[in-house]
C-alpha positions in Angstrom: -17.1 36.3 131.0 -15.8 34.9 127.5 -12.4 34.6 126.3 -11.3 34.8 122.9 -7.8 33.4 121.6 -6.7 34.4 118.2 -4.7 31.5 117.0 -4.0 32.6 113.1 -3.6 30.2 110.3 -1.5 28.4 107.9 -0.6 31.5 105.9 0.9 32.9 109.2 3.6 31.4 111.3 6.1 31.1 108.5 8.8 32.3 110.7 8.0 29.2 113.1 9.2 26.6 110.4 10.5 24.0 110.3 8.6 23.5 113.7 5.0 24.2 112.0 5.4 21.9 109.0 3.8 19.0 110.5 1.7 20.5 113.2 -0.1 23.8 113.4 1.8 26.4 115.2 -0.7 26.7 118.1 -0.4 23.1 119.0 3.3 22.9 119.0 4.4 21.9 122.6 5.9 24.5 124.8 6.8 23.3 128.5 5.2 19.8 127.5 2.0 21.7 126.8 0.4 22.8 123.3 1.4 26.7 122.7 -2.3 27.6 123.0 -2.7 25.5 126.3 -1.0 28.0 128.4 -3.3 31.1 127.6 -6.4 28.8 127.7 -5.4 27.5 131.3 -4.9 31.0 132.4 -8.3 31.9 131.2 -9.7 29.1 133.6 -8.8 31.7 136.5 -11.2 34.4 135.1 -14.1 34.5 137.7 -17.6 33.4 135.7 -15.9 32.0 132.7 -18.6 30.8 130.6 -16.9 30.1 127.3 -13.4 29.9 125.5 -13.3 30.6 121.9 -10.3 29.8 119.5 -10.6 32.0 116.3 -8.4 31.2 113.3 -8.5 30.0 109.7 -6.8 26.3 110.2 -9.1 23.5 109.3 -11.5 22.5 112.0 -10.3 19.1 111.9 -6.7 20.2 112.9 -8.2 21.3 116.1 -11.1 19.0 116.9 -9.2 16.5 119.3 -7.4 19.2 121.1 -10.6 21.2 121.6 -12.5 18.1 122.8 -9.8 16.9 125.3 -9.2 20.4 126.9 -13.0 21.1 127.5 -13.1 17.7 129.2 -10.0 18.5 131.3 -10.8 22.1 132.4 -14.6 21.6 132.5 -14.9 24.8 130.5 -16.5 24.7 127.2 -13.8 25.3 124.5 -14.9 26.0 120.7 -13.0 26.5 117.6 -14.3 29.0 115.3 -12.8 28.9 111.7 -12.7 32.3 109.6 -13.6 32.0 105.8 -10.8 34.3 105.5 -8.3 36.7 107.4 -10.4 39.5 108.9 -7.7 40.9 111.0 -7.3 40.9 114.8 -10.3 42.8 115.2 -12.3 41.8 112.2 -12.2 38.2 113.3 -13.5 39.1 116.8 -16.4 41.2 115.0 -17.1 38.4 112.5 -18.1 36.2 115.4 -19.8 38.8 117.4 -23.3 37.2 117.5 -21.8 33.8 118.9 -19.5 35.7 121.3 -22.4 37.7 122.7 -24.8 34.8 123.0 -24.8 34.5 126.7 -24.5 38.3 127.0 -21.2 38.5 128.7 -20.3 41.6 130.9 -16.6 41.2 129.6 -14.6 39.6 126.6 -10.9 38.8 126.9 -9.0 38.7 123.9 -5.6 37.0 123.8 -3.1 36.3 121.1 -2.0 32.8 121.2 1.6 33.2 120.3 2.3 35.3 123.6 4.2 33.8 126.4 3.6 35.6 129.8 2.0 34.9 133.3 -1.4 36.3 131.9 -2.7 38.1 135.1 -6.3 38.2 133.8 -8.2 38.6 137.1 -5.9 41.5 138.1 -6.6 43.0 134.8 -10.2 42.6 135.1 -10.3 44.3 138.7 -8.2 47.4 137.2 -10.4 47.4 134.0 -13.6 47.8 136.3 -11.8 50.7 138.1 -11.0 52.6 135.0 -14.6 52.5 133.4 -13.3 52.4 130.1 -14.4 49.9 127.2 -10.9 48.3 127.3 -7.7 47.7 129.0 -4.6 46.2 127.5 -1.9 44.6 129.1 1.8 46.5 128.6 5.4 45.9 129.6 8.4 48.0 130.0 11.2 46.7 127.4 14.5 48.1 126.4 14.4 51.3 123.9 16.3 49.3 121.4 13.7 46.5 121.2 10.4 48.7 121.6 10.4 49.4 117.8 9.5 45.5 117.2 6.1 46.2 118.8 3.2 48.5 119.3 4.5 51.2 121.4 2.3 53.5 123.7 2.2 56.4 126.0 -0.1 56.0 129.1 -1.1 58.7 131.8 1.2 57.7 134.7 -1.4 58.3 137.2 -4.7 57.5 135.7 -3.2 54.7 133.4 -5.2 56.0 130.3 -4.0 55.1 127.0 -3.0 58.5 125.4 -1.1 57.4 122.4 -0.6 54.2 120.6 1.5 53.6 117.5 2.5 50.3 115.7 6.0 49.4 115.1 7.3 53.4 114.7 10.4 54.2 112.9 11.2 56.4 115.4 11.3 56.1 119.2 8.0 56.8 120.9 8.1 54.7 124.3 9.6 51.8 126.2 6.0 50.5 127.1 4.7 48.0 124.4 1.5 46.3 123.8 1.5 42.5 125.2 -1.4 41.6 122.9 -3.8 40.6 126.0 -6.8 42.6 126.4 -10.1 42.6 128.3 -13.1 44.6 126.7 -16.7 45.6 127.3 -19.1 44.7 124.6 -18.9 48.1 123.5 -15.7 47.3 121.6 -18.1 45.7 119.0 -19.5 49.3 118.2 -15.9 50.7 117.7 -15.0 47.7 115.2 -18.6 48.0 113.5 -17.8 51.9 113.1 -14.4 51.3 111.4 -16.1 48.7 108.9 -19.0 50.8 108.2 -16.7 54.1 107.4 -14.8 51.7 105.2 -18.0 50.8 103.2 -19.1 54.1 102.8 -15.7 55.4 101.5 -15.7 52.3 99.1 -19.2 53.1 97.8 -17.9 56.8 97.2 -14.9 55.7 95.3 -16.9 53.4 93.1 -19.5 56.0 92.0 -16.7 58.5 90.9 -16.3 58.9 87.3 -12.7 57.9 87.2 -13.6 54.8 89.4 -16.3 53.9 87.1 -13.8 53.3 84.4 -11.5 51.1 86.3 -11.8 47.2 86.5 -13.8 46.4 89.8 -11.5 45.9 92.6 -12.9 44.3 95.9 -11.9 46.3 98.9 -11.9 44.1 102.1 -13.8 46.4 104.1 -14.4 43.8 106.6 -10.8 43.6 107.3 -10.0 45.5 110.9 -6.8 45.4 112.7 -6.9 46.1 116.3 -3.8 47.9 116.7 -4.1 50.8 113.8 -7.9 50.8 113.4 -9.0 50.7 116.7 -6.2 51.3 119.8 -4.6 54.3 117.8 -7.9 56.3 117.2 -9.3 55.5 120.5 -6.2 56.6 122.3 -6.5 59.8 124.3 -10.6 59.6 124.5 -10.9 58.1 128.1 -12.0 54.9 126.5 -8.8 52.6 126.8 -6.5 52.1 129.6 -3.5 50.0 130.3 -2.4 47.5 133.2 1.5 47.0 133.3 2.9 43.7 134.2 6.1 43.4 136.1 6.3 39.6 135.2 8.0 38.0 132.0 6.7 38.4 128.6 7.8 37.3 125.1 6.5 36.8 121.6 6.8 33.1 120.3 7.6 34.0 116.5 10.6 31.8 115.8 12.0 28.4 116.7 14.6 29.7 119.0 11.9 31.6 121.1 9.9 28.4 121.8 12.9 27.1 123.8 13.2 30.4 125.5 9.5 30.4 126.4 9.6 26.8 127.4 12.3 27.7 130.2 10.0 30.6 131.2 7.0 28.6 131.5 8.9 25.7 133.4 10.2 28.2 135.9 6.7 29.6 136.3 5.5 26.0 137.1 7.7 26.0 140.2 5.6 28.8 141.6 2.1 27.7 140.1 2.1 24.1 139.4 5.1 22.6 141.3 3.3 19.0 140.6 3.9 19.5 137.1 7.8 19.2 137.5 9.9 16.0 137.8 12.2 15.3 140.4 15.1 12.9 140.6 13.2 10.4 143.0 10.6 7.9 143.1 9.7 5.9 140.0 11.9 8.3 137.8 15.1 7.7 139.4 16.9 9.6 136.2 19.1 12.6 137.3 17.0 15.5 137.0 18.5 19.1 136.9 16.8 22.1 137.2 13.0 22.6 135.9 12.0 19.5 133.8 8.5 18.4 132.7 8.0 15.0 131.7 4.9 13.6 130.3 3.3 10.7 132.4 3.3 8.4 129.4 7.0 9.2 128.5 9.6 6.3 129.5 13.1 7.7 130.7 15.8 5.3 131.5 17.2 5.7 135.1 20.7 6.5 133.9 19.6 9.4 131.9 20.3 12.8 132.8 17.7 15.3 132.1 17.8 19.3 132.2 17.7 22.2 132.9 14.7 23.7 131.2 13.7 20.4 129.3 10.1 19.1 128.6 9.5 15.8 127.4 6.3 15.0 125.4 3.7 12.2 125.3 5.2 8.9 124.5 8.7 9.7 124.0 11.1 7.2 125.0 14.7 8.3 126.4 17.3 5.8 126.5 20.4 4.7 128.9 22.7 7.2 129.2 21.0 10.0 127.4 
């Protein structure tokens, strides 16, 4: 198995400002850990995981330290792959297909970095194997009012086959939405390659038409392929894509306000999955701790401070008396 996490780049994430002005958005701390750390640590639960790739168009130096540290910590190779330009959510995957397929993986997990959820990856894989399609996407039920902000989909209630997919529709289609977490077989590369080839063929036909010949040459980005509109929509209803519905929490981390909400969601999840990460009000840290609180081991908190609920204190922070 391999996992690919899409981290975007500096032209994206403008809604996350000012939090992303001095640090790449994927490295901004959520619940005491870089945003990208949560999907990466979830990937560790994938059986037979050989490699994790981060794909984006930030400068490599911005990720070098983190990638080295997390590889050592998780004992799984993590590698950053820099795109020369945006290729789209599916195009970025396709651009590095030779590297991703280097060890002939049977399955490829694809995750968006700015998603906050419990990442039920092993359960998704189990269901995906039972379905027998080329891909399974994580979905969740939301309120009809908020559904239009996302990719809405219709799935067969019995077989879970993806029957219809539309990205941010103007009229209501369904209260089930795409969570931005997928598992694919390598056949996904054929599907993306077909779209890219069709575009190149159309671009060639256009250029040889008499009208086009008179126009200034315009470069058509034939290698820009979107996963939602170009892959999911056309393949829906063809017994090739299936859904796995999560009953846990799910949010997108698009704005500074959402970073607070998602930090709280992860901290509450730590209570179930990693209680050792949460601070308590006893022992060496005798500060008053209320609710779910994460304090980095290198942080110094004064005994008279009052911390929480839903607070994370990052590395080397100093919290003084009476705070």
